N, CA, C and O atoms as a GROMACS GRO file, in nm:
protein
  360
    1MET      N    1   1.310  -0.248   1.899
    1MET     CA    2   1.182  -0.250   1.830
    1MET      C    3   1.166  -0.121   1.749
    1MET      O    4   1.215  -0.015   1.788
    2ILE      N    5   1.097  -0.133   1.636
    2ILE     CA    6   1.066  -0.017   1.552
    2ILE      C    7   0.914  -0.008   1.536
    2ILE      O    8   0.845  -0.110   1.538
    3ARG      N    9   0.865   0.113   1.520
    3ARG     CA   10   0.721   0.135   1.495
    3ARG      C   11   0.706   0.181   1.352
    3ARG      O   12   0.774   0.272   1.307
    4ILE      N   13   0.614   0.116   1.281
    4ILE     CA   14   0.586   0.153   1.143
    4ILE      C   15   0.436   0.153   1.122
    4ILE      O   16   0.360   0.100   1.204
    5GLU      N   17   0.393   0.212   1.012
    5GLU     CA   18   0.253   0.209   0.971
    5GLU      C   19   0.242   0.128   0.842
    5GLU      O   20   0.334   0.128   0.760
    6VAL      N   21   0.131   0.059   0.826
    6VAL     CA   22   0.100  -0.010   0.701
    6VAL      C   23  -0.031   0.048   0.650
    6VAL      O   24  -0.129   0.058   0.724
    7ALA      N   25  -0.032   0.088   0.521
    7ALA     CA   26  -0.148   0.156   0.464
    7ALA      C   27  -0.190   0.092   0.332
    7ALA      O   28  -0.106   0.051   0.252
    8TYR      N   29  -0.322   0.086   0.311
    8TYR     CA   30  -0.379   0.041   0.185
    8TYR      C   31  -0.519   0.101   0.174
    8TYR      O   32  -0.593   0.105   0.272
    9VAL      N   33  -0.554   0.147   0.053
    9VAL     CA   34  -0.688   0.203   0.030
    9VAL      C   35  -0.739   0.155  -0.104
    9VAL      O   36  -0.666   0.156  -0.203
   10ASP      N   37  -0.866   0.114  -0.108
   10ASP     CA   38  -0.937   0.092  -0.234
   10ASP      C   39  -1.080   0.140  -0.213
   10ASP      O   40  -1.111   0.202  -0.111
   11ALA      N   41  -1.167   0.111  -0.307
   11ALA     CA   42  -1.304   0.164  -0.299
   11ALA      C   43  -1.381   0.112  -0.176
   11ALA      O   44  -1.469   0.182  -0.125
   12GLN      N   45  -1.349  -0.009  -0.130
   12GLN     CA   46  -1.422  -0.066  -0.018
   12GLN      C   47  -1.346  -0.065   0.114
   12GLN      O   48  -1.407  -0.074   0.221
   13VAL      N   49  -1.214  -0.053   0.110
   13VAL     CA   50  -1.134  -0.071   0.230
   13VAL      C   51  -1.039   0.047   0.251
   13VAL      O   52  -0.972   0.093   0.158
   14GLU      N   53  -1.035   0.094   0.373
   14GLU     CA   54  -0.934   0.192   0.414
   14GLU      C   55  -0.860   0.130   0.531
   14GLU      O   56  -0.915   0.119   0.641
   15PHE      N   57  -0.736   0.089   0.508
   15PHE     CA   58  -0.659   0.015   0.606
   15PHE      C   59  -0.539   0.100   0.648
   15PHE      O   60  -0.458   0.138   0.564
   16LEU      N   61  -0.526   0.128   0.776
   16LEU     CA   62  -0.411   0.198   0.830
   16LEU      C   63  -0.386   0.141   0.969
   16LEU      O   64  -0.469   0.155   1.059
   17ARG      N   65  -0.272   0.076   0.985
   17ARG     CA   66  -0.243   0.013   1.113
   17ARG      C   67  -0.098   0.042   1.152
   17ARG      O   68  -0.007   0.030   1.071
   18GLU      N   69  -0.079   0.080   1.276
   18GLU     CA   70   0.055   0.098   1.331
   18GLU      C   71   0.094  -0.030   1.404
   18GLU      O   72   0.017  -0.084   1.483
   19ILE      N   73   0.215  -0.078   1.375
   19ILE     CA   74   0.262  -0.200   1.438
   19ILE      C   75   0.406  -0.183   1.486
   19ILE      O   76   0.478  -0.094   1.440
   20GLU      N   77   0.445  -0.269   1.577
   20GLU     CA   78   0.583  -0.275   1.625
   20GLU      C   79   0.647  -0.402   1.574
   20GLU      O   80   0.587  -0.510   1.580
   21LEU      N   81   0.769  -0.390   1.524
   21LEU     CA   82   0.844  -0.504   1.473
   21LEU      C   83   0.985  -0.499   1.530
   21LEU      O   84   1.031  -0.392   1.572
   22PRO      N   85   1.054  -0.612   1.532
   22PRO     CA   86   1.193  -0.609   1.577
   22PRO      C   87   1.282  -0.537   1.477
   22PRO      O   88   1.253  -0.537   1.357
   23ALA      N   89   1.388  -0.476   1.526
   23ALA     CA   90   1.485  -0.411   1.437
   23ALA      C   91   1.532  -0.513   1.334
   23ALA      O   92   1.552  -0.630   1.367
   24GLY      N   93   1.550  -0.468   1.210
   24GLY     CA   94   1.592  -0.558   1.103
   24GLY      C   95   1.476  -0.618   1.026
   24GLY      O   96   1.498  -0.693   0.930
   25ALA      N   97   1.352  -0.587   1.065
   25ALA     CA   98   1.234  -0.640   0.995
   25ALA      C   99   1.227  -0.582   0.854
   25ALA      O  100   1.279  -0.473   0.828
   26THR      N  101   1.163  -0.656   0.764
   26THR     CA  102   1.151  -0.615   0.625
   26THR      C  103   1.008  -0.572   0.593
   26THR      O  104   0.917  -0.586   0.674
   27VAL      N  105   0.991  -0.518   0.472
   27VAL     CA  106   0.859  -0.480   0.424
   27VAL      C  107   0.766  -0.602   0.427
   27VAL      O  108   0.651  -0.591   0.471
   28GLU      N  109   0.814  -0.715   0.380
   28GLU     CA  110   0.733  -0.838   0.379
   28GLU      C  111   0.690  -0.876   0.521
   28GLU      O  112   0.576  -0.917   0.542
   29ASP      N  113   0.778  -0.861   0.619
   29ASP     CA  114   0.743  -0.889   0.758
   29ASP      C  115   0.628  -0.798   0.803
   29ASP      O  116   0.536  -0.842   0.871
   30ALA      N  117   0.635  -0.671   0.765
   30ALA     CA  118   0.531  -0.574   0.803
   30ALA      C  119   0.397  -0.610   0.741
   30ALA      O  120   0.294  -0.603   0.807
   31LEU      N  121   0.399  -0.650   0.613
   31LEU     CA  122   0.275  -0.687   0.546
   31LEU      C  123   0.212  -0.810   0.613
   31LEU      O  124   0.091  -0.814   0.633
   32ARG      N  125   0.294  -0.907   0.646
   32ARG     CA  126   0.245  -1.029   0.710
   32ARG      C  127   0.190  -0.999   0.849
   32ARG      O  128   0.080  -1.044   0.884
   33GLU      N  129   0.265  -0.924   0.928
   33GLU     CA  130   0.225  -0.895   1.066
   33GLU      C  131   0.101  -0.806   1.075
   33GLU      O  132   0.021  -0.821   1.167
   34SER      N  133   0.085  -0.714   0.981
   34SER     CA  134  -0.027  -0.619   0.987
   34SER      C  135  -0.161  -0.681   0.950
   34SER      O  136  -0.265  -0.636   0.997
   35GLY      N  137  -0.159  -0.785   0.866
   35GLY     CA  138  -0.285  -0.846   0.821
   35GLY      C  139  -0.349  -0.771   0.706
   35GLY      O  140  -0.466  -0.795   0.675
   36VAL      N  141  -0.276  -0.681   0.641
   36VAL     CA  142  -0.334  -0.600   0.533
   36VAL      C  143  -0.382  -0.686   0.417
   36VAL      O  144  -0.484  -0.653   0.356
   37ARG      N  145  -0.314  -0.793   0.385
   37ARG     CA  146  -0.355  -0.875   0.271
   37ARG      C  147  -0.488  -0.947   0.296
   37ARG      O  148  -0.556  -0.986   0.202
   38GLU      N  149  -0.523  -0.963   0.421
   38GLU     CA  150  -0.652  -1.025   0.454
   38GLU      C  151  -0.765  -0.922   0.453
   38GLU      O  152  -0.882  -0.959   0.464
   39ALA      N  153  -0.732  -0.795   0.440
   39ALA     CA  154  -0.833  -0.688   0.445
   39ALA      C  155  -0.925  -0.689   0.324
   39ALA      O  156  -1.043  -0.658   0.336
   40SER      N  157  -0.871  -0.725   0.206
   40SER     CA  158  -0.955  -0.732   0.086
   40SER      C  159  -0.886  -0.815  -0.020
   40SER      O  160  -0.765  -0.838  -0.013
   41ALA      N  161  -0.962  -0.861  -0.116
   41ALA     CA  162  -0.906  -0.940  -0.226
   41ALA      C  163  -0.810  -0.855  -0.309
   41ALA      O  164  -0.707  -0.906  -0.355
   42GLU      N  165  -0.841  -0.728  -0.328
   42GLU     CA  166  -0.752  -0.641  -0.405
   42GLU      C  167  -0.620  -0.620  -0.332
   42GLU      O  168  -0.515  -0.615  -0.395
   43ALA      N  169  -0.624  -0.608  -0.200
   43ALA     CA  170  -0.500  -0.593  -0.124
   43ALA      C  171  -0.416  -0.719  -0.135
   43ALA      O  172  -0.294  -0.711  -0.147
   44ALA      N  173  -0.480  -0.834  -0.132
   44ALA     CA  174  -0.407  -0.960  -0.146
   44ALA      C  175  -0.342  -0.972  -0.283
   44ALA      O  176  -0.236  -1.033  -0.297
   45ALA      N  177  -0.405  -0.913  -0.385
   45ALA     CA  178  -0.354  -0.922  -0.522
   45ALA      C  179  -0.249  -0.815  -0.553
   45ALA      O  180  -0.180  -0.824  -0.654
   46ALA      N  181  -0.237  -0.714  -0.468
   46ALA     CA  182  -0.142  -0.606  -0.493
   46ALA      C  183   0.000  -0.661  -0.493
   46ALA      O  184   0.039  -0.734  -0.402
   47THR      N  185   0.077  -0.625  -0.595
   47THR     CA  186   0.213  -0.678  -0.607
   47THR      C  187   0.319  -0.572  -0.584
   47THR      O  188   0.435  -0.606  -0.559
   48ARG      N  189   0.283  -0.446  -0.591
   48ARG     CA  190   0.382  -0.340  -0.571
   48ARG      C  191   0.368  -0.284  -0.430
   48ARG      O  192   0.256  -0.262  -0.382
   49VAL      N  193   0.480  -0.260  -0.366
   49VAL     CA  194   0.483  -0.203  -0.232
   49VAL      C  195   0.582  -0.088  -0.230
   49VAL      O  196   0.673  -0.080  -0.312
   50GLY      N  197   0.562   0.001  -0.135
   50GLY     CA  198   0.652   0.114  -0.124
   50GLY      C  199   0.664   0.161   0.019
   50GLY      O  200   0.589   0.120   0.107
   51ILE      N  201   0.761   0.249   0.040
   51ILE     CA  202   0.778   0.317   0.167
   51ILE      C  203   0.771   0.466   0.136
   51ILE      O  204   0.852   0.518   0.060
   52TRP      N  205   0.673   0.532   0.196
   52TRP     CA  206   0.651   0.675   0.173
   52TRP      C  207   0.651   0.708   0.023
   52TRP      O  208   0.724   0.796  -0.022
   53SER      N  209   0.569   0.636  -0.053
   53SER     CA  210   0.544   0.660  -0.196
   53SER      C  211   0.661   0.625  -0.288
   53SER      O  212   0.658   0.660  -0.406
   54LYS      N  213   0.761   0.558  -0.239
   54LYS     CA  214   0.873   0.513  -0.322
   54LYS      C  215   0.869   0.361  -0.331
   54LYS      O  216   0.874   0.293  -0.229
   55ILE      N  217   0.860   0.308  -0.453
   55ILE     CA  218   0.854   0.164  -0.474
   55ILE      C  219   0.981   0.098  -0.420
   55ILE      O  220   1.092   0.144  -0.447
   56VAL      N  221   0.962  -0.011  -0.344
   56VAL     CA  222   1.074  -0.087  -0.288
   56VAL      C  223   1.047  -0.236  -0.306
   56VAL      O  224   0.936  -0.277  -0.339
   57GLU      N  225   1.150  -0.315  -0.284
   57GLU     CA  226   1.138  -0.461  -0.288
   57GLU      C  227   1.084  -0.511  -0.153
   57GLU      O  228   1.107  -0.446  -0.050
   58PRO      N  229   1.014  -0.625  -0.152
   58PRO     CA  230   0.961  -0.678  -0.026
   58PRO      C  231   1.067  -0.708   0.080
   58PRO      O  232   1.036  -0.710   0.199
   59MET      N  233   1.190  -0.731   0.039
   59MET     CA  234   1.295  -0.763   0.136
   59MET      C  235   1.368  -0.638   0.186
   59MET      O  236   1.468  -0.649   0.257
   60GLN      N  237   1.318  -0.520   0.152
   60GLN     CA  238   1.377  -0.393   0.198
   60GLN      C  239   1.366  -0.384   0.349
   60GLN      O  240   1.257  -0.399   0.404
   61PRO      N  241   1.478  -0.360   0.419
   61PRO     CA  242   1.471  -0.342   0.564
   61PRO      C  243   1.396  -0.213   0.600
   61PRO      O  244   1.399  -0.114   0.526
   62LEU      N  245   1.331  -0.216   0.712
   62LEU     CA  246   1.253  -0.101   0.758
   62LEU      C  247   1.329  -0.022   0.864
   62LEU      O  248   1.416  -0.074   0.933
   63ARG      N  249   1.293   0.107   0.874
   63ARG     CA  250   1.345   0.194   0.979
   63ARG      C  251   1.228   0.245   1.062
   63ARG      O  252   1.114   0.248   1.016
   64ASP      N  253   1.257   0.283   1.182
   64ASP     CA  254   1.155   0.337   1.270
   64ASP      C  255   1.086   0.456   1.203
   64ASP      O  256   1.153   0.546   1.150
   65GLY      N  257   0.953   0.456   1.204
   65GLY     CA  258   0.875   0.566   1.146
   65GLY      C  259   0.838   0.547   1.000
   65GLY      O  260   0.768   0.632   0.944
   66ASP      N  261   0.882   0.438   0.936
   66ASP     CA  262   0.845   0.414   0.796
   66ASP      C  263   0.696   0.391   0.783
   66ASP      O  264   0.629   0.347   0.877
   67ARG      N  265   0.645   0.422   0.663
   67ARG     CA  266   0.505   0.392   0.629
   67ARG      C  267   0.508   0.301   0.507
   67ARG      O  268   0.547   0.344   0.398
   68VAL      N  269   0.466   0.177   0.525
   68VAL     CA  270   0.462   0.079   0.417
   68VAL      C  271   0.328   0.090   0.348
   68VAL      O  272   0.223   0.091   0.413
   69GLU      N  273   0.330   0.098   0.215
   69GLU     CA  274   0.207   0.115   0.137
   69GLU      C  275   0.196   0.007   0.031
   69GLU      O  276   0.295  -0.026  -0.036
   70LEU      N  277   0.078  -0.048   0.015
   70LEU     CA  278   0.048  -0.143  -0.093
   70LEU      C  279  -0.016  -0.065  -0.206
   70LEU      O  280  -0.103   0.019  -0.183
   71TYR      N  281   0.027  -0.092  -0.328
   71TYR     CA  282  -0.026  -0.021  -0.445
   71TYR      C  283  -0.101  -0.117  -0.536
   71TYR      O  284  -0.050  -0.222  -0.573
   72ARG      N  285  -0.223  -0.078  -0.571
   72ARG     CA  286  -0.301  -0.159  -0.664
   72ARG      C  287  -0.285  -0.101  -0.804
   72ARG      O  288  -0.251   0.016  -0.820
   73ASP      N  289  -0.310  -0.183  -0.905
   73ASP     CA  290  -0.302  -0.136  -1.042
   73ASP      C  291  -0.418  -0.041  -1.071
   73ASP      O  292  -0.528  -0.058  -1.019
   74LEU      N  293  -0.392   0.059  -1.154
   74LEU     CA  294  -0.498   0.151  -1.195
   74LEU      C  295  -0.592   0.080  -1.291
   74LEU      O  296  -0.547   0.002  -1.376
   75LYS      N  297  -0.719   0.107  -1.279
   75LYS     CA  298  -0.817   0.046  -1.369
   75LYS      C  299  -0.826   0.122  -1.500
   75LYS      O  300  -0.865   0.066  -1.603
   76ILE      N  301  -0.791   0.250  -1.496
   76ILE     CA  302  -0.794   0.332  -1.616
   76ILE      C  303  -0.685   0.439  -1.602
   76ILE      O  304  -0.656   0.487  -1.493
   77ASP      N  305  -0.626   0.475  -1.713
   77ASP     CA  306  -0.524   0.579  -1.715
   77ASP      C  307  -0.587   0.710  -1.668
   77ASP      O  308  -0.695   0.746  -1.714
   78PRO      N  309  -0.522   0.784  -1.577
   78PRO     CA  310  -0.580   0.908  -1.526
   78PRO      C  311  -0.615   1.010  -1.634
   78PRO      O  312  -0.716   1.080  -1.623
   79LYS      N  313  -0.534   1.019  -1.737
   79LYS     CA  314  -0.564   1.114  -1.846
   79LYS      C  315  -0.691   1.072  -1.919
   79LYS      O  316  -0.774   1.156  -1.954
   80GLU      N  317  -0.706   0.944  -1.941
   80GLU     CA  318  -0.826   0.894  -2.008
   80GLU      C  319  -0.950   0.918  -1.921
   80GLU      O  320  -1.056   0.954  -1.972
   81ALA      N  321  -0.936   0.899  -1.791
   81ALA     CA  322  -1.048   0.923  -1.699
   81ALA      C  323  -1.092   1.070  -1.706
   81ALA      O  324  -1.212   1.099  -1.706
   82ARG      N  325  -0.996   1.163  -1.711
   82ARG     CA  326  -1.030   1.306  -1.723
   82ARG      C  327  -1.102   1.334  -1.854
   82ARG      O  328  -1.199   1.409  -1.858
   83ARG      N  329  -1.053   1.273  -1.963
   83ARG     CA  330  -1.119   1.293  -2.092
   83ARG      C  331  -1.264   1.244  -2.090
   83ARG      O  332  -1.354   1.310  -2.142
   84LEU      N  333  -1.286   1.128  -2.029
   84LEU     CA  334  -1.422   1.075  -2.022
   84LEU      C  335  -1.512   1.165  -1.938
   84LEU      O  336  -1.628   1.188  -1.975
   85ARG      N  337  -1.461   1.215  -1.825
   85ARG     CA  338  -1.542   1.306  -1.743
   85ARG      C  339  -1.573   1.434  -1.818
   85ARG      O  340  -1.685   1.485  -1.810
   86ALA      N  341  -1.476   1.488  -1.891
   86ALA     CA  342  -1.497   1.610  -1.968
   86ALA      C  343  -1.599   1.587  -2.079
   86ALA      O  344  -1.681   1.675  -2.106
   87ALA      N  345  -1.594   1.472  -2.143
   87ALA     CA  346  -1.688   1.442  -2.251
   87ALA      C  347  -1.831   1.433  -2.198
   87ALA      O  348  -1.925   1.472  -2.268
   88LYS      N  349  -1.849   1.383  -2.076
   88LYS     CA  350  -1.982   1.374  -2.017
   88LYS      C  351  -2.040   1.510  -1.985
   88LYS      O  352  -2.162   1.527  -1.988
   89ARG      N  353  -1.955   1.608  -1.955
   89ARG     CA  354  -2.002   1.742  -1.919
   89ARG      C  355  -2.046   1.823  -2.040
   89ARG      O  356  -2.122   1.919  -2.026
   90THR      N  357  -2.000   1.786  -2.159
   90THR     CA  358  -2.035   1.865  -2.277
   90THR      C  359  -2.152   1.808  -2.352
   90THR      O  360  -2.194   1.863  -2.453
   0.00000   0.00000   0.00000
């Protein structure tokens, strides 16, 4: 058995769950077993996943201690967001 964490965060949901899976389990297995996609509509729509901030494929095998993360699309480019905040201050 391996222990991993599954993480997802958006404006309404902060999801962090530690689960145990059999050796040889994949990222997709972790997402299914953790229930993260049921946590919010945005989590269900997330298409990119990673392990410790590195994008991986859903069939990527997991190792003990991995942290699986779901990534949502950005609503606005970070540089543009900074420009808008700066414009409001002046």
